[in-house]
C-alpha positions in Angstrom: 112.5 71.8 64.7 115.5 69.9 65.9 116.5 68.7 69.3 119.3 70.3 71.2 122.5 68.4 71.0 123.5 69.0 74.6 121.7 69.3 77.9 121.4 72.2 80.1 121.3 70.3 83.4 123.9 67.7 84.3 122.7 64.1 84.7 123.3 64.0 88.4 121.3 67.1 88.9 118.5 65.6 86.9 118.5 62.5 89.1 118.5 64.6 92.2 115.4 66.4 91.0 113.7 63.2 90.1 114.4 61.8 93.6 113.0 65.0 95.1 109.9 65.1 92.9 109.3 61.3 93.4 109.4 59.8 89.9 113.1 58.5 90.2 111.7 54.8 89.9 110.2 55.7 86.5 113.4 57.1 85.2 115.3 54.0 86.3 112.8 51.7 84.8 111.8 53.5 81.5 114.5 56.2 81.1 113.9 59.9 80.6 111.5 59.2 77.9 109.1 57.5 80.3 108.4 60.4 82.5 105.2 62.5 82.1 105.4 65.9 80.5 103.9 67.3 83.8 106.9 65.8 85.7 109.4 67.2 83.2 107.7 70.6 83.6 107.9 70.2 87.5 111.6 69.4 87.0 112.2 72.6 85.1 110.2 74.7 87.7 112.2 73.2 90.5 115.6 73.7 88.8 114.6 77.4 88.2 113.6 77.8 91.8 117.0 76.3 93.0 118.8 78.7 90.5 117.0 81.7 91.8 117.7 80.8 95.5 121.4 80.4 94.7 121.5 83.8 92.9 119.7 85.5 95.8 122.3 83.9 98.2 125.0 85.0 96.0 123.7 88.6 96.0 123.1 88.8 99.6 126.6 87.5 100.3 128.0 90.3 98.0 125.9 93.0 99.7 128.6 93.8 102.6 131.2 94.3 99.9 129.1 96.9 98.2 128.6 98.7 101.5 132.3 99.4 101.6 132.3 101.2 98.4 129.5 103.7 99.1 130.4 107.3 98.1 131.2 109.7 101.0 128.3 111.8 102.0 128.1 115.4 100.5 128.9 118.0 103.1 127.0 121.1 102.3 128.8 124.5 102.4 127.9 126.8 105.3 125.4 129.5 104.4 127.0 132.8 103.6 124.7 135.8 103.5 124.9 137.9 100.3 127.6 140.5 100.5 129.6 138.6 103.0 133.1 137.2 102.1 132.9 133.5 101.5 135.1 132.9 104.4 133.1 134.7 107.1 132.5 132.7 110.2 135.1 130.0 109.5 138.3 129.4 111.5 141.2 131.5 110.5 142.8 128.4 108.9 140.2 128.8 106.2 140.4 132.5 105.9 142.1 132.9 102.6 142.2 135.8 100.2 138.9 136.4 98.6 138.4 135.1 95.0 137.8 138.0 92.7 135.2 136.0 90.8 133.3 135.4 94.0 133.5 138.9 95.4 133.0 140.8 92.1 136.3 142.7 92.5 139.0 142.5 90.0 142.7 143.0 90.4 142.8 144.7 87.0 142.0 148.4 87.1 140.4 149.9 84.1 
């Protein structure tokens, strides 16, 4: 298997991680080939932790924006007993002519 032609992490980020993990002097003295496999693995783990923290912070910052776009609550229709017109008990502004489909009456005589 061949090596990758480009790195995923920037050089400055690698140096920052090496300083944080305590093997920066080895990198300065011997280059990246001089570090232990365990150190390289710890670098990757730490980079993943930093990326996950950044993603969590980004998502928590976007949460208030999502709150603005919640759908309106569903308002249930008032209970109408069977046989009552659908507008019974509503204010007069809502009292409209009954719908023939809802009442069972048809405007067409047989």
